[in-house]
KEDRENPA-37051 format. One line per 4 residues: number of its first residue (from 0); their letters; for each residue x negated, y negated, z of N, C-alpha, C. Coordinates in Angstrom, 1 decimal, always signed. Layout:
BEGIN
NUM> A> X Y Z X Y Z X Y Z ~ ...;
END
This chain:
BEGIN
0> MLVA> +23.7 +9.2 +29.5 +23.9 +10.4 +30.4 +25.0 +11.3 +29.9 ~ +26.0 +10.7 +29.3 +27.1 +11.5 +28.8 +26.6 +12.4 +27.7 ~ +25.7 +12.0 +26.9 +25.2 +12.9 +25.8 +24.5 +14.1 +26.5 ~ +23.7 +13.9 +27.5 +23.1 +15.1 +28.2 +24.1 +16.0 +28.8;
4> ADII> +25.2 +15.4 +29.4 +26.2 +16.2 +29.9 +26.9 +17.0 +28.9 ~ +27.2 +16.4 +27.7 +27.8 +17.2 +26.6 +27.0 +18.3 +26.1 ~ +25.6 +18.1 +26.0 +24.7 +19.1 +25.5 +24.7 +20.3 +26.5 ~ +24.6 +20.0 +27.8 +24.5 +21.0 +28.8 +25.9 +21.8 +28.9;
8> KTIT> +27.0 +21.1 +28.8 +28.3 +21.7 +28.7 +28.4 +22.6 +27.5 ~ +27.9 +22.2 +26.4 +28.0 +23.0 +25.1 +27.1 +24.2 +25.2 ~ +26.0 +24.2 +25.9 +25.1 +25.3 +26.0 +25.6 +26.3 +27.1 ~ +26.2 +25.8 +28.1 +26.7 +26.7 +29.2 +28.0 +27.4 +29.0;
12> VDPS> +28.9 +26.9 +28.2 +30.2 +27.5 +27.9 +30.0 +28.6 +26.9 ~ +31.0 +29.5 +26.8 +30.9 +30.6 +25.9 +30.8 +30.0 +24.5 ~ +29.9 +30.6 +23.7 +29.6 +30.1 +22.4 +30.9 +30.2 +21.5 ~ +31.2 +29.2 +20.8 +32.4 +29.2 +19.9 +32.0 +28.3 +18.7;
16> LESV> +32.8 +28.3 +17.7 +32.5 +27.5 +16.5 +32.7 +26.0 +16.9 ~ +33.6 +25.7 +17.8 +33.9 +24.4 +18.2 +32.6 +23.8 +19.0 ~ +32.1 +24.6 +19.9 +30.9 +24.1 +20.7 +29.7 +23.9 +19.8 ~ +29.5 +24.8 +18.8 +28.4 +24.6 +17.9 +28.6 +23.4 +17.0;
20> AVLG> +29.9 +23.1 +16.6 +30.1 +21.9 +15.8 +29.9 +20.6 +16.7 ~ +30.3 +20.7 +17.9 +30.0 +19.5 +18.8 +28.5 +19.3 +19.0 ~ +27.8 +20.3 +19.2 +26.3 +20.2 +19.4 +25.7 +19.7 +18.1 ~ +26.2 +20.2 +16.9 +25.7 +19.7 +15.6 +25.9 +18.2 +15.4;
24> ILVA> +27.1 +17.8 +15.8 +27.5 +16.4 +15.7 +26.6 +15.5 +16.6 ~ +26.4 +16.0 +17.8 +25.5 +15.3 +18.8 +24.1 +15.1 +18.2 ~ +23.6 +16.2 +17.6 +22.2 +16.2 +17.1 +22.2 +15.2 +15.9 ~ +23.2 +15.2 +15.0 +23.2 +14.3 +13.9 +23.3 +12.9 +14.3;
28> VRIA> +24.1 +12.6 +15.3 +24.2 +11.2 +15.9 +22.8 +10.8 +16.5 ~ +22.2 +11.7 +17.2 +20.9 +11.3 +17.8 +19.8 +11.1 +16.7 ~ +19.8 +11.9 +15.6 +18.9 +11.6 +14.5 +19.2 +10.3 +13.9 ~ +20.4 +10.0 +13.6 +20.8 +8.7 +13.0 +20.4 +7.5 +13.8;
32> LSIS> +20.6 +7.6 +15.1 +20.2 +6.5 +16.0 +18.6 +6.4 +16.1 ~ +17.9 +7.5 +16.1 +16.5 +7.5 +16.1 +15.9 +6.8 +14.8 ~ +16.5 +7.2 +13.7 +16.0 +6.6 +12.4 +16.3 +5.1 +12.4 ~ +17.5 +4.8 +12.8 +17.9 +3.4 +12.9 +17.0 +2.5 +13.8;
36> LDIE> +16.6 +3.1 +14.9 +15.7 +2.4 +15.8 +14.3 +2.3 +15.2 ~ +13.9 +3.3 +14.5 +12.6 +3.2 +13.8 +12.6 +2.1 +12.8 ~ +13.7 +2.0 +12.0 +13.8 +1.0 +11.0 +13.8 -0.4 +11.6 ~ +14.5 -0.5 +12.7 +14.6 -1.8 +13.4 +13.3 -2.3 +14.0;
40> VDGV> +12.5 -1.3 +14.5 +11.2 -1.7 +15.1 +10.1 -1.9 +14.1 ~ +10.0 -1.0 +13.1 +8.9 -1.1 +12.1 +9.3 -1.8 +10.8 ~ +10.6 -2.0 +10.6 +11.0 -2.7 +9.4 +10.9 -1.9 +8.1 ~ +10.7 -0.6 +8.2 +10.6 +0.3 +7.0 +11.1 +1.7 +7.5;
44> VPWH> +11.7 +2.4 +6.5 +12.2 +3.7 +6.9 +11.0 +4.6 +7.1 ~ +11.1 +5.6 +8.0 +10.0 +6.4 +8.5 +9.2 +7.1 +7.3 ~ +9.9 +7.6 +6.3 +9.3 +8.3 +5.2 +8.6 +7.4 +4.3 ~ +8.7 +6.1 +4.4 +7.9 +5.1 +3.6 +6.8 +4.4 +4.4;
48> RLRS> +6.7 +4.8 +5.6 +5.7 +4.1 +6.5 +4.3 +4.2 +6.0 ~ +3.9 +5.4 +5.6 +2.5 +5.6 +5.1 +2.2 +4.8 +3.8 ~ +3.2 +4.8 +2.9 +3.0 +4.0 +1.7 +2.9 +2.5 +2.0 ~ +3.7 +2.0 +3.0 +3.7 +0.6 +3.4 +2.4 +0.3 +4.0;
52> DAML> +1.9 +1.1 +4.9 +0.6 +0.9 +5.5 -0.5 +0.9 +4.5 ~ -0.5 +1.8 +3.5 -1.5 +1.8 +2.5 -1.5 +0.5 +1.7 ~ -0.3 +0.0 +1.4 -0.2 -1.2 +0.6 -0.7 -2.4 +1.4 ~ -0.5 -2.4 +2.7 -1.0 -3.5 +3.5 -2.5 -3.5 +3.6;
56> RERG> -3.1 -2.3 +3.7 -4.5 -2.2 +3.8 -5.2 -2.6 +2.5 ~ -4.6 -2.3 +1.3 -5.1 -2.8 +0.1 -5.1 -4.3 -0.1 ~ -4.1 -4.9 +0.5 -4.0 -6.4 +0.5 -4.9 -7.0 +1.6 ~ -5.5 -6.3 +2.5 -6.3 -6.8 +3.5 -5.5 -7.1 +4.8;
60> GESA> -4.3 -6.8 +4.9 -3.5 -7.0 +6.1 -3.6 -5.9 +7.1 ~ -3.0 -6.1 +8.2 -3.1 -5.0 +9.2 -1.8 -4.1 +9.1 ~ -2.0 -2.9 +9.5 -0.8 -2.0 +9.4 +0.1 -2.1 +10.6 ~ +1.3 -1.5 +10.5 +2.2 -1.6 +11.7 +1.6 -1.0 +12.9;
64> EES> +0.8 +0.0 +12.8 +0.2 +0.7 +13.9 -0.8 -0.1 +14.6 ~ -1.5 -1.0 +13.9 -2.6 -1.8 +14.5 -2.0 -3.0 +15.2 ~ -0.8 -3.5 +14.8 -0.3 -4.7 +15.4 +0.4 -4.4 +16.8;
END
């Protein structure tokens, strides 16, 4: 909830270099957490998922999306 409050506060205050930097840092942290969660759930980085699924299909296994 604090992240949402920071984003709303950043948008509603007068634009400044500091508020843009804070919003940029929040976006970067959110992206890093999202990628980390994807790796934790799927066991592979998101940009290698298609290659991993194709290799599994060639071996006769099921892909991460099917399980």
